[in-house]
All heavy atoms as TSV, in Angstrom:
chain	resi	resn	atom	element	x	y	z
A	1	MET	N	N	38.620	132.928	228.181
A	1	MET	CA	C	39.820	132.413	227.563
A	1	MET	C	C	39.779	130.894	227.669
A	1	MET	O	O	39.448	130.361	228.725
A	1	MET	CB	C	41.031	132.966	228.308
A	1	MET	CG	C	42.260	133.061	227.509
A	1	MET	SD	S	43.540	133.812	228.539
A	1	MET	CE	C	44.385	134.688	227.314
A	2	ALA	N	N	40.068	130.233	226.585
A	2	ALA	CA	C	40.072	128.779	226.584
A	2	ALA	C	C	41.147	128.294	225.623
A	2	ALA	O	O	41.406	128.930	224.606
A	2	ALA	CB	C	38.719	128.237	226.166
A	3	HIS	N	N	41.783	127.188	225.970
A	3	HIS	CA	C	42.789	126.637	225.063
A	3	HIS	C	C	42.100	126.079	223.825
A	3	HIS	O	O	42.348	126.523	222.718
A	3	HIS	CB	C	43.617	125.567	225.762
A	3	HIS	CG	C	44.680	124.986	224.883
A	3	HIS	ND1	N	45.726	125.747	224.417
A	3	HIS	CD2	C	44.838	123.755	224.362
A	3	HIS	CE1	C	46.487	124.987	223.653
A	3	HIS	NE2	N	45.967	123.778	223.596
A	4	GLU	N	N	41.254	125.106	224.000
A	4	GLU	CA	C	40.441	124.550	222.926
A	4	GLU	C	C	39.018	124.435	223.435
A	4	GLU	O	O	38.703	123.535	224.203
A	4	GLU	CB	C	40.954	123.182	222.499
A	4	GLU	CG	C	42.278	123.218	221.775
A	4	GLU	CD	C	42.703	121.839	221.301
A	4	GLU	OE1	O	41.841	120.955	221.160
A	4	GLU	OE2	O	43.902	121.661	221.084
A	5	PRO	N	N	38.151	125.366	223.064
A	5	PRO	CA	C	36.795	125.343	223.599
A	5	PRO	C	C	36.028	124.110	223.139
A	5	PRO	O	O	36.221	123.623	222.036
A	5	PRO	CB	C	36.167	126.614	223.039
A	5	PRO	CG	C	36.984	126.940	221.844
A	5	PRO	CD	C	38.352	126.426	222.105
A	6	GLY	N	N	35.202	123.631	224.024
A	6	GLY	CA	C	34.379	122.470	223.722
A	6	GLY	C	C	33.098	122.545	224.517
A	6	GLY	O	O	32.593	123.636	224.809
A	7	GLU	N	N	32.586	121.408	224.902
A	7	GLU	CA	C	31.319	121.356	225.618
A	7	GLU	C	C	31.368	122.124	226.945
A	7	GLU	O	O	30.396	122.746	227.331
A	7	GLU	CB	C	30.881	119.915	225.847
A	7	GLU	CG	C	30.386	119.225	224.586
A	7	GLU	CD	C	29.203	119.931	223.945
A	7	GLU	OE1	O	28.266	120.342	224.666
A	7	GLU	OE2	O	29.210	120.080	222.710
A	8	GLN	N	N	32.495	122.095	227.645
A	8	GLN	CA	C	32.602	122.818	228.921
A	8	GLN	C	C	32.477	124.326	228.695
A	8	GLN	O	O	31.810	125.021	229.452
A	8	GLN	CB	C	33.916	122.488	229.634
A	8	GLN	CG	C	34.058	123.149	230.988
A	8	GLN	CD	C	32.987	122.713	231.977
A	8	GLN	OE1	O	32.510	121.587	231.955
A	8	GLN	NE2	N	32.591	123.607	232.862
A	9	THR	N	N	33.111	124.844	227.650
A	9	THR	CA	C	33.000	126.264	227.325
A	9	THR	C	C	31.563	126.623	226.986
A	9	THR	O	O	31.041	127.659	227.431
A	9	THR	CB	C	33.928	126.614	226.144
A	9	THR	OG1	O	35.266	126.248	226.481
A	9	THR	CG2	C	33.863	128.092	225.815
A	10	LEU	N	N	30.894	125.772	226.212
A	10	LEU	CA	C	29.491	126.013	225.870
A	10	LEU	C	C	28.617	126.004	227.114
A	10	LEU	O	O	27.678	126.784	227.225
A	10	LEU	CB	C	29.004	124.979	224.861
A	10	LEU	CG	C	29.620	125.106	223.469
A	10	LEU	CD1	C	29.240	123.905	222.617
A	10	LEU	CD2	C	29.191	126.388	222.804
A	11	LYS	N	N	28.928	125.134	228.080
A	11	LYS	CA	C	28.155	125.094	229.326
A	11	LYS	C	C	28.317	126.400	230.098
A	11	LYS	O	O	27.357	126.939	230.634
A	11	LYS	CB	C	28.572	123.913	230.190
A	11	LYS	CG	C	27.759	123.796	231.467
A	11	LYS	CD	C	28.162	122.604	232.283
A	11	LYS	CE	C	27.407	122.441	233.571
A	11	LYS	NZ	N	26.697	123.547	234.126
A	12	VAL	N	N	29.530	126.938	230.138
A	12	VAL	CA	C	29.771	128.213	230.825
A	12	VAL	C	C	28.970	129.323	230.151
A	12	VAL	O	O	28.336	130.148	230.825
A	12	VAL	CB	C	31.281	128.550	230.850
A	12	VAL	CG1	C	31.519	129.975	231.326
A	12	VAL	CG2	C	32.033	127.565	231.728
A	13	LEU	N	N	28.973	129.363	228.816
A	13	LEU	CA	C	28.196	130.378	228.095
A	13	LEU	C	C	26.704	130.217	228.375
A	13	LEU	O	O	25.997	131.196	228.604
A	13	LEU	CB	C	28.446	130.284	226.593
A	13	LEU	CG	C	29.837	130.665	226.108
A	13	LEU	CD1	C	29.949	130.433	224.610
A	13	LEU	CD2	C	30.164	132.097	226.449
A	14	HIS	N	N	26.234	128.979	228.366
A	14	HIS	CA	C	24.821	128.702	228.631
A	14	HIS	C	C	24.449	129.164	230.032
A	14	HIS	O	O	23.419	129.808	230.241
A	14	HIS	CB	C	24.538	127.211	228.463
A	14	HIS	CG	C	23.136	126.831	228.801
A	14	HIS	ND1	N	22.765	126.446	230.076
A	14	HIS	CD2	C	22.019	126.788	228.044
A	14	HIS	CE1	C	21.467	126.190	230.078
A	14	HIS	NE2	N	20.993	126.382	228.866
A	15	ASP	N	N	25.282	128.848	231.017
A	15	ASP	CA	C	24.989	129.201	232.410
A	15	ASP	C	C	25.023	130.712	232.640
A	15	ASP	O	O	24.318	131.229	233.506
A	15	ASP	CB	C	25.962	128.511	233.359
A	15	ASP	CG	C	25.767	126.990	233.402
A	15	ASP	OD1	O	24.727	126.502	232.895
A	15	ASP	OD2	O	26.656	126.299	233.915
A	16	ALA	N	N	25.836	131.431	231.855
A	16	ALA	CA	C	25.944	132.889	232.019
A	16	ALA	C	C	24.794	133.626	231.331
A	16	ALA	O	O	24.505	134.768	231.672
A	16	ALA	CB	C	27.271	133.390	231.461
A	17	ASP	N	N	24.159	132.969	230.374
A	17	ASP	CA	C	23.067	133.596	229.639
A	17	ASP	C	C	21.834	133.658	230.530
A	17	ASP	O	O	21.547	132.758	231.299
A	17	ASP	CB	C	22.762	132.781	228.379
A	17	ASP	CG	C	21.982	133.560	227.346
A	17	ASP	OD1	O	21.807	134.780	227.517
A	17	ASP	OD2	O	21.561	132.948	226.360
A	18	ARG	N	N	21.112	134.774	230.441
A	18	ARG	CA	C	19.919	134.959	231.273
A	18	ARG	C	C	18.675	134.894	230.401
A	18	ARG	O	O	18.694	135.306	229.252
A	18	ARG	CB	C	19.967	136.314	231.964
A	18	ARG	CG	C	21.080	136.458	232.971
A	18	ARG	CD	C	20.975	137.806	233.669
A	18	ARG	NE	N	21.065	138.921	232.751
A	18	ARG	CZ	C	22.174	139.602	232.491
A	18	ARG	NH1	N	23.281	139.283	233.091
A	18	ARG	NH2	N	22.168	140.613	231.651
A	19	PRO	N	N	17.561	134.448	230.985
A	19	PRO	CA	C	16.304	134.485	230.219
A	19	PRO	C	C	15.878	135.933	230.010
A	19	PRO	O	O	16.118	136.748	230.890
A	19	PRO	CB	C	15.311	133.757	231.112
A	19	PRO	CG	C	16.107	133.102	232.173
A	19	PRO	CD	C	17.430	133.800	232.255
A	20	PRO	N	N	15.251	136.315	228.933
A	20	PRO	CA	C	15.071	135.474	227.759
A	20	PRO	C	C	16.399	135.189	227.087
A	20	PRO	O	O	17.344	135.979	227.189
A	20	PRO	CB	C	14.158	136.289	226.849
A	20	PRO	CG	C	14.389	137.697	227.262
A	20	PRO	CD	C	14.725	137.657	228.738
A	21	ARG	N	N	16.451	134.076	226.416
A	21	ARG	CA	C	17.691	133.606	225.806
A	21	ARG	C	C	18.349	134.719	224.990
A	21	ARG	O	O	17.701	135.429	224.247
A	21	ARG	CB	C	17.382	132.425	224.900
A	21	ARG	CG	C	18.597	131.723	224.389
A	21	ARG	CD	C	18.158	130.492	223.642
A	21	ARG	NE	N	19.304	129.717	223.258
A	21	ARG	CZ	C	19.242	128.651	222.523
A	21	ARG	NH1	N	18.085	128.213	222.088
A	21	ARG	NH2	N	20.320	127.991	222.203
A	22	GLY	N	N	19.664	134.852	225.167
A	22	GLY	CA	C	20.407	135.860	224.418
A	22	GLY	C	C	20.500	137.204	225.106
A	22	GLY	O	O	21.053	138.136	224.565
A	23	SER	N	N	19.971	137.324	226.329
A	23	SER	CA	C	20.018	138.614	227.009
A	23	SER	C	C	21.166	138.692	228.019
A	23	SER	O	O	21.280	139.671	228.726
A	23	SER	CB	C	18.691	138.886	227.722
A	23	SER	OG	O	18.471	137.928	228.736
A	24	GLY	N	N	21.999	137.675	228.063
A	24	GLY	CA	C	23.149	137.671	228.971
A	24	GLY	C	C	24.276	138.522	228.414
A	24	GLY	O	O	24.096	139.285	227.461
A	25	PRO	N	N	25.459	138.391	228.986
A	25	PRO	CA	C	26.584	139.217	228.553
A	25	PRO	C	C	27.044	138.849	227.150
A	25	PRO	O	O	26.891	137.720	226.702
A	25	PRO	CB	C	27.674	138.889	229.585
A	25	PRO	CG	C	27.325	137.521	230.076
A	25	PRO	CD	C	25.826	137.447	230.034
A	26	GLN	N	N	27.617	139.840	226.452
A	26	GLN	CA	C	28.261	139.561	225.174
A	26	GLN	C	C	29.630	138.973	225.491
A	26	GLN	O	O	30.296	139.412	226.423
A	26	GLN	CB	C	28.386	140.825	224.346
A	26	GLN	CG	C	27.037	141.341	223.880
A	26	GLN	CD	C	27.183	142.560	223.013
A	26	GLN	OE1	O	27.967	143.444	223.306
A	26	GLN	NE2	N	26.413	142.598	221.948
A	27	VAL	N	N	30.053	137.991	224.692
A	27	VAL	CA	C	31.262	137.230	224.998
A	27	VAL	C	C	32.274	137.373	223.873
A	27	VAL	O	O	31.946	137.216	222.705
A	27	VAL	CB	C	30.918	135.738	225.200
A	27	VAL	CG1	C	32.175	134.918	225.444
A	27	VAL	CG2	C	29.938	135.563	226.350
A	28	VAL	N	N	33.509	137.674	224.270
A	28	VAL	CA	C	34.656	137.630	223.373
A	28	VAL	C	C	35.479	136.432	223.835
A	28	VAL	O	O	35.917	136.386	224.979
A	28	VAL	CB	C	35.495	138.924	223.440
A	28	VAL	CG1	C	36.766	138.784	222.620
A	28	VAL	CG2	C	34.675	140.118	222.980
A	29	LEU	N	N	35.677	135.462	222.947
A	29	LEU	CA	C	36.387	134.233	223.295
A	29	LEU	C	C	37.789	134.267	222.717
A	29	LEU	O	O	37.975	134.497	221.519
A	29	LEU	CB	C	35.617	133.031	222.740
A	29	LEU	CG	C	36.208	131.652	222.998
A	29	LEU	CD1	C	36.294	131.367	224.494
A	29	LEU	CD2	C	35.365	130.596	222.300
A	30	LEU	N	N	38.778	134.084	223.576
A	30	LEU	CA	C	40.171	133.981	223.153
A	30	LEU	C	C	40.514	132.504	223.137
A	30	LEU	O	O	40.681	131.882	224.187
A	30	LEU	CB	C	41.095	134.729	224.101
A	30	LEU	CG	C	40.816	136.214	224.279
A	30	LEU	CD1	C	41.718	136.808	225.335
A	30	LEU	CD2	C	40.980	136.937	222.965
A	31	ALA	N	N	40.581	131.929	221.940
A	31	ALA	CA	C	40.812	130.488	221.830
A	31	ALA	C	C	41.140	130.129	220.397
A	31	ALA	O	O	40.850	130.876	219.475
A	31	ALA	CB	C	39.567	129.728	222.271
A	32	GLU	N	N	41.714	128.979	220.229
A	32	GLU	CA	C	41.877	128.390	218.908
A	32	GLU	C	C	40.622	127.558	218.684
A	32	GLU	O	O	40.474	126.486	219.248
A	32	GLU	CB	C	43.136	127.519	218.844
A	32	GLU	CG	C	44.425	128.244	219.192
A	32	GLU	CD	C	44.718	129.451	218.315
A	32	GLU	OE1	O	44.329	129.457	217.128
A	32	GLU	OE2	O	45.327	130.397	218.824
A	33	TRP	N	N	39.664	128.090	217.932
A	33	TRP	CA	C	38.371	127.416	217.770
A	33	TRP	C	C	38.564	126.145	216.962
A	33	TRP	O	O	39.026	126.171	215.829
A	33	TRP	CB	C	37.355	128.317	217.077
A	33	TRP	CG	C	36.018	127.664	217.051
A	33	TRP	CD1	C	35.501	126.909	216.048
A	33	TRP	CD2	C	35.063	127.644	218.097
A	33	TRP	NE1	N	34.272	126.433	216.404
A	33	TRP	CE2	C	33.981	126.863	217.664
A	33	TRP	CE3	C	35.010	128.203	219.374
A	33	TRP	CZ2	C	32.858	126.637	218.430
A	33	TRP	CZ3	C	33.893	127.980	220.141
A	33	TRP	CH2	C	32.835	127.212	219.682
A	34	SER	N	N	38.199	125.030	217.553
A	34	SER	CA	C	38.289	123.752	216.855
A	34	SER	C	C	36.947	123.023	216.932
A	34	SER	O	O	36.860	121.854	216.620
A	34	SER	CB	C	39.392	122.887	217.457
A	34	SER	OG	O	39.133	122.647	218.828
A	35	GLY	N	N	35.936	123.749	217.372
A	35	GLY	CA	C	34.620	123.147	217.516
A	35	GLY	C	C	33.909	123.010	216.185
A	35	GLY	O	O	34.394	123.444	215.140
A	36	THR	N	N	32.750	122.423	216.254
A	36	THR	CA	C	31.937	122.232	215.062
A	36	THR	C	C	31.128	123.489	214.769
A	36	THR	O	O	31.010	124.377	215.613
A	36	THR	CB	C	30.966	121.055	215.257
A	36	THR	OG1	O	30.027	121.402	216.292
A	36	THR	CG2	C	31.700	119.773	215.618
A	37	GLU	N	N	30.554	123.532	213.579
A	37	GLU	CA	C	29.693	124.662	213.229
A	37	GLU	C	C	28.496	124.728	214.181
A	37	GLU	O	O	28.081	125.811	214.595
A	37	GLU	CB	C	29.210	124.517	211.790
A	37	GLU	CG	C	28.376	125.681	211.310
A	37	GLU	CD	C	27.985	125.542	209.861
A	37	GLU	OE1	O	28.744	124.934	209.079
A	37	GLU	OE2	O	26.903	126.043	209.505
A	38	ARG	N	N	27.972	123.573	214.537
A	38	ARG	CA	C	26.840	123.524	215.474
A	38	ARG	C	C	27.226	124.120	216.833
A	38	ARG	O	O	26.458	124.875	217.426
A	38	ARG	CB	C	26.362	122.083	215.635
A	38	ARG	CG	C	25.163	121.962	216.530
A	38	ARG	CD	C	24.622	120.554	216.508
A	38	ARG	NE	N	23.445	120.496	217.356
A	38	ARG	CZ	C	23.182	119.515	218.169
A	38	ARG	NH1	N	23.979	118.481	218.248
A	38	ARG	NH2	N	22.102	119.538	218.915
A	39	GLN	N	N	28.409	123.779	217.328
A	39	GLN	CA	C	28.863	124.340	218.603
A	39	GLN	C	C	29.024	125.852	218.491
A	39	GLN	O	O	28.688	126.584	219.418
A	39	GLN	CB	C	30.182	123.697	219.031
A	39	GLN	CG	C	30.039	122.268	219.490
A	39	GLN	CD	C	31.388	121.634	219.769
A	39	GLN	OE1	O	32.356	121.864	219.050
A	39	GLN	NE2	N	31.438	120.832	220.819
A	40	LEU	N	N	29.551	126.320	217.375
A	40	LEU	CA	C	29.725	127.764	217.184
A	40	LEU	C	C	28.373	128.472	217.195
A	40	LEU	O	O	28.206	129.503	217.846
A	40	LEU	CB	C	30.469	128.039	215.875
A	40	LEU	CG	C	30.746	129.499	215.549
A	40	LEU	CD1	C	31.588	130.153	216.632
A	40	LEU	CD2	C	31.442	129.605	214.203
A	41	LEU	N	N	27.392	127.912	216.525
A	41	LEU	CA	C	26.055	128.516	216.512
A	41	LEU	C	C	25.429	128.504	217.905
A	41	LEU	O	O	24.772	129.476	218.301
A	41	LEU	CB	C	25.154	127.801	215.507
A	41	LEU	CG	C	25.539	128.002	214.040
A	41	LEU	CD1	C	24.679	127.133	213.140
A	41	LEU	CD2	C	25.452	129.457	213.646
A	42	ARG	N	N	25.638	127.445	218.662
A	42	ARG	CA	C	25.147	127.402	220.047
A	42	ARG	C	C	25.812	128.495	220.872
A	42	ARG	O	O	25.162	129.157	221.688
A	42	ARG	CB	C	25.411	126.031	220.674
A	42	ARG	CG	C	24.438	124.977	220.217
A	42	ARG	CD	C	24.738	123.608	220.753
A	42	ARG	NE	N	24.978	123.568	222.193
A	42	ARG	CZ	C	25.735	122.634	222.782
A	42	ARG	NH1	N	26.310	121.692	222.070
A	42	ARG	NH2	N	25.896	122.646	224.080
A	43	ALA	N	N	27.122	128.689	220.675
A	43	ALA	CA	C	27.843	129.728	221.415
A	43	ALA	C	C	27.304	131.111	221.060
A	43	ALA	O	O	27.116	131.955	221.940
A	43	ALA	CB	C	29.339	129.635	221.121
A	44	VAL	N	N	27.029	131.342	219.782
A	44	VAL	CA	C	26.469	132.630	219.348
A	44	VAL	C	C	25.096	132.833	219.983
A	44	VAL	O	O	24.759	133.938	220.429
A	44	VAL	CB	C	26.409	132.712	217.807
A	44	VAL	CG1	C	25.580	133.903	217.348
A	44	VAL	CG2	C	27.816	132.782	217.235
A	45	ASP	N	N	24.294	131.780	220.060
A	45	ASP	CA	C	22.981	131.871	220.709
A	45	ASP	C	C	23.084	132.312	222.161
A	45	ASP	O	O	22.153	132.886	222.708
A	45	ASP	CB	C	22.260	130.519	220.670
A	45	ASP	CG	C	21.606	130.245	219.333
A	45	ASP	OD1	O	21.477	131.184	218.514
A	45	ASP	OD2	O	21.228	129.079	219.111
A	46	HIS	N	N	24.231	132.044	222.788
A	46	HIS	CA	C	24.412	132.383	224.204
A	46	HIS	C	C	25.339	133.570	224.407
A	46	HIS	O	O	25.891	133.759	225.480
A	46	HIS	CB	C	24.907	131.173	224.988
A	46	HIS	CG	C	23.896	130.085	225.069
A	46	HIS	ND1	N	22.692	130.236	225.734
A	46	HIS	CD2	C	23.871	128.836	224.553
A	46	HIS	CE1	C	22.001	129.122	225.636
A	46	HIS	NE2	N	22.681	128.266	224.917
A	47	GLY	N	N	25.511	134.409	223.370
A	47	GLY	CA	C	26.211	135.672	223.571
A	47	GLY	C	C	27.573	135.819	222.930
A	47	GLY	O	O	28.190	136.879	223.031
A	48	LEU	N	N	28.093	134.782	222.271
A	48	LEU	CA	C	29.399	134.911	221.629
A	48	LEU	C	C	29.306	135.908	220.482
A	48	LEU	O	O	28.459	135.781	219.601
A	48	LEU	CB	C	29.872	133.550	221.096
A	48	LEU	CG	C	31.241	133.556	220.425
A	48	LEU	CD1	C	32.333	133.852	221.443
A	48	LEU	CD2	C	31.501	132.232	219.727
A	49	VAL	N	N	30.163	136.926	220.516
A	49	VAL	CA	C	30.161	137.935	219.461
A	49	VAL	C	C	31.494	138.002	218.725
A	49	VAL	O	O	31.584	138.602	217.661
A	49	VAL	CB	C	29.797	139.344	219.999
A	49	VAL	CG1	C	28.379	139.368	220.513
A	49	VAL	CG2	C	30.776	139.802	221.058
A	50	CYS	N	N	32.535	137.383	219.287
A	50	CYS	CA	C	33.855	137.470	218.668
A	50	CYS	C	C	34.723	136.307	219.141
A	50	CYS	O	O	34.704	135.959	220.315
A	50	CYS	CB	C	34.513	138.796	219.049
A	50	CYS	SG	S	36.156	139.043	218.355
A	51	VAL	N	N	35.471	135.723	218.205
A	51	VAL	CA	C	36.477	134.711	218.533
A	51	VAL	C	C	37.808	135.237	218.037
A	51	VAL	O	O	37.953	135.553	216.861
A	51	VAL	CB	C	36.175	133.345	217.874
A	51	VAL	CG1	C	37.284	132.350	218.193
A	51	VAL	CG2	C	34.832	132.801	218.316
A	52	ARG	N	N	38.747	135.381	218.940
A	52	ARG	CA	C	40.097	135.825	218.590
A	52	ARG	C	C	41.040	134.656	218.850
A	52	ARG	O	O	41.013	134.069	219.935
A	52	ARG	CB	C	40.554	136.997	219.464
A	52	ARG	CG	C	39.767	138.269	219.333
A	52	ARG	CD	C	39.864	138.936	218.004
A	52	ARG	NE	N	41.250	139.027	217.557
A	52	ARG	CZ	C	41.583	139.362	216.324
A	52	ARG	NH1	N	40.673	139.620	215.435
A	52	ARG	NH2	N	42.831	139.418	215.979
A	53	PRO	N	N	41.879	134.296	217.880
A	53	PRO	CA	C	42.850	133.230	218.114
A	53	PRO	C	C	43.823	133.620	219.231
A	53	PRO	O	O	44.372	134.724	219.223
A	53	PRO	CB	C	43.580	133.107	216.779
A	53	PRO	CG	C	42.688	133.751	215.774
A	53	PRO	CD	C	41.931	134.816	216.519
A	54	ARG	N	N	43.991	132.723	220.194
A	54	ARG	CA	C	44.912	133.015	221.306
A	54	ARG	C	C	46.317	133.272	220.827
A	54	ARG	O	O	47.036	134.107	221.383
A	54	ARG	CB	C	44.934	131.850	222.302
A	54	ARG	CG	C	43.846	131.916	223.325
A	54	ARG	CD	C	43.940	130.773	224.277
A	54	ARG	NE	N	44.954	131.043	225.295
A	54	ARG	CZ	C	45.131	130.302	226.367
A	54	ARG	NH1	N	44.376	129.241	226.569
A	54	ARG	NH2	N	46.047	130.597	227.256
A	55	SER	N	N	46.735	132.547	219.803
A	55	SER	CA	C	48.110	132.674	219.327
A	55	SER	C	C	48.402	134.061	218.754
A	55	SER	O	O	49.553	134.457	218.655
A	55	SER	CB	C	48.400	131.607	218.261
A	55	SER	OG	O	47.524	131.771	217.161
A	56	ARG	N	N	47.347	134.801	218.380
A	56	ARG	CA	C	47.536	136.148	217.827
A	56	ARG	C	C	46.801	137.195	218.651
A	56	ARG	O	O	46.473	138.265	218.139
A	56	ARG	CB	C	47.042	136.188	216.388
A	56	ARG	CG	C	47.820	135.266	215.483
A	56	ARG	CD	C	47.346	135.357	214.081
A	56	ARG	NE	N	45.909	135.096	214.021
A	56	ARG	CZ	C	45.253	134.801	212.940
A	56	ARG	NH1	N	45.873	134.742	211.800
A	56	ARG	NH2	N	43.959	134.575	212.967
A	57	ALA	N	N	46.551	136.915	219.903
A	57	ALA	CA	C	45.745	137.813	220.739
A	57	ALA	C	C	46.637	138.713	221.584
A	57	ALA	O	O	46.725	138.562	222.786
A	57	ALA	CB	C	44.804	137.000	221.624
A	58	GLY	N	N	47.277	139.670	220.939
A	58	GLY	CA	C	48.038	140.657	221.682
A	58	GLY	C	C	47.092	141.603	222.405
A	58	GLY	O	O	45.887	141.635	222.138
A	59	LEU	N	N	47.608	142.373	223.334
A	59	LEU	CA	C	46.764	143.270	224.128
A	59	LEU	C	C	45.971	144.245	223.272
A	59	LEU	O	O	44.802	144.519	223.558
A	59	LEU	CB	C	47.605	144.015	225.146
A	59	LEU	CG	C	48.163	143.171	226.292
A	59	LEU	CD1	C	49.032	144.027	227.203
A	59	LEU	CD2	C	47.042	142.539	227.076
A	60	ASP	N	N	46.568	144.773	222.205
A	60	ASP	CA	C	45.844	145.712	221.339
A	60	ASP	C	C	44.661	145.036	220.660
A	60	ASP	O	O	43.572	145.606	220.580
A	60	ASP	CB	C	46.767	146.313	220.289
A	60	ASP	CG	C	47.730	147.332	220.876
A	60	ASP	OD1	O	47.420	147.882	221.958
A	60	ASP	OD2	O	48.775	147.586	220.254
A	61	ARG	N	N	44.853	143.817	220.182
A	61	ARG	CA	C	43.761	143.103	219.510
A	61	ARG	C	C	42.667	142.704	220.493
A	61	ARG	O	O	41.486	142.740	220.161
A	61	ARG	CB	C	44.294	141.884	218.776
A	61	ARG	CG	C	45.091	142.277	217.555
A	61	ARG	CD	C	45.536	141.082	216.789
A	61	ARG	NE	N	46.269	141.507	215.605
A	61	ARG	CZ	C	46.575	140.714	214.620
A	61	ARG	NH1	N	46.212	139.448	214.652
A	61	ARG	NH2	N	47.239	141.163	213.587
A	62	ILE	N	N	43.058	142.329	221.685
A	62	ILE	CA	C	42.060	141.990	222.712
A	62	ILE	C	C	41.245	143.237	223.050
A	62	ILE	O	O	40.018	143.193	223.131
A	62	ILE	CB	C	42.732	141.405	223.968
A	62	ILE	CG1	C	43.356	140.047	223.658
A	62	ILE	CG2	C	41.721	141.283	225.113
A	62	ILE	CD1	C	44.237	139.514	224.762
A	63	ARG	N	N	41.922	144.338	223.247
A	63	ARG	CA	C	41.246	145.596	223.577
A	63	ARG	C	C	40.265	145.986	222.478
A	63	ARG	O	O	39.116	146.342	222.747
A	63	ARG	CB	C	42.265	146.700	223.808
A	63	ARG	CG	C	41.663	148.031	224.210
A	63	ARG	CD	C	42.724	149.073	224.529
A	63	ARG	NE	N	43.784	149.155	223.562
A	63	ARG	CZ	C	43.740	149.892	222.433
A	63	ARG	NH1	N	42.674	150.599	222.160
A	63	ARG	NH2	N	44.766	149.926	221.612
A	64	LEU	N	N	40.670	145.898	221.231
A	64	LEU	CA	C	39.787	146.239	220.116
A	64	LEU	C	C	38.587	145.302	220.054
A	64	LEU	O	O	37.450	145.735	219.827
A	64	LEU	CB	C	40.548	146.206	218.799
A	64	LEU	CG	C	41.463	147.388	218.535
A	64	LEU	CD1	C	42.267	147.159	217.242
A	64	LEU	CD2	C	40.682	148.671	218.451
A	65	ALA	N	N	38.814	144.015	220.262
A	65	ALA	CA	C	37.708	143.055	220.241
A	65	ALA	C	C	36.703	143.379	221.338
A	65	ALA	O	O	35.484	143.334	221.129
A	65	ALA	CB	C	38.229	141.625	220.413
A	66	LEU	N	N	37.196	143.746	222.524
A	66	LEU	CA	C	36.298	144.094	223.627
A	66	LEU	C	C	35.527	145.386	223.328
A	66	LEU	O	O	34.339	145.490	223.615
A	66	LEU	CB	C	37.078	144.226	224.935
A	66	LEU	CG	C	37.653	142.920	225.478
A	66	LEU	CD1	C	38.574	143.199	226.653
A	66	LEU	CD2	C	36.554	141.972	225.872
A	67	LEU	N	N	36.198	146.370	222.744
A	67	LEU	CA	C	35.530	147.629	222.400
A	67	LEU	C	C	34.453	147.404	221.345
A	67	LEU	O	O	33.367	147.969	221.445
A	67	LEU	CB	C	36.543	148.652	221.905
A	67	LEU	CG	C	37.451	149.240	222.968
A	67	LEU	CD1	C	38.541	150.110	222.326
A	67	LEU	CD2	C	36.665	150.049	223.977
A	68	TYR	N	N	34.741	146.595	220.346
A	68	TYR	CA	C	33.741	146.318	219.310
A	68	TYR	C	C	32.562	145.526	219.858
A	68	TYR	O	O	31.448	145.682	219.400
A	68	TYR	CB	C	34.366	145.584	218.132
A	68	TYR	CG	C	35.275	146.455	217.289
A	68	TYR	CD1	C	36.490	145.957	216.839
A	68	TYR	CD2	C	34.929	147.756	216.952
A	68	TYR	CE1	C	37.339	146.741	216.064
A	68	TYR	CE2	C	35.773	148.539	216.185
A	68	TYR	CZ	C	36.971	148.026	215.747
A	68	TYR	OH	O	37.813	148.808	214.978
A	69	ALA	N	N	32.831	144.661	220.827
A	69	ALA	CA	C	31.738	143.854	221.420
A	69	ALA	C	C	30.837	144.756	222.211
A	69	ALA	O	O	29.657	144.565	222.287
A	69	ALA	CB	C	32.313	142.757	222.301
């Protein structure tokens, strides 16, 4: 969960990813994404599979996002 993900969020994703690259946990991010396309692609490289806007992240939507991930 992040308010506005940025470089710190990407660092957490990078640190959680295990070699070989992309074999770490799948990540569902609850945030208002305001990053660049490049940052989004970097996040996907490190396991990001879903971004749910925090402002619309009710428990049912969070649960569904986690199940799909």
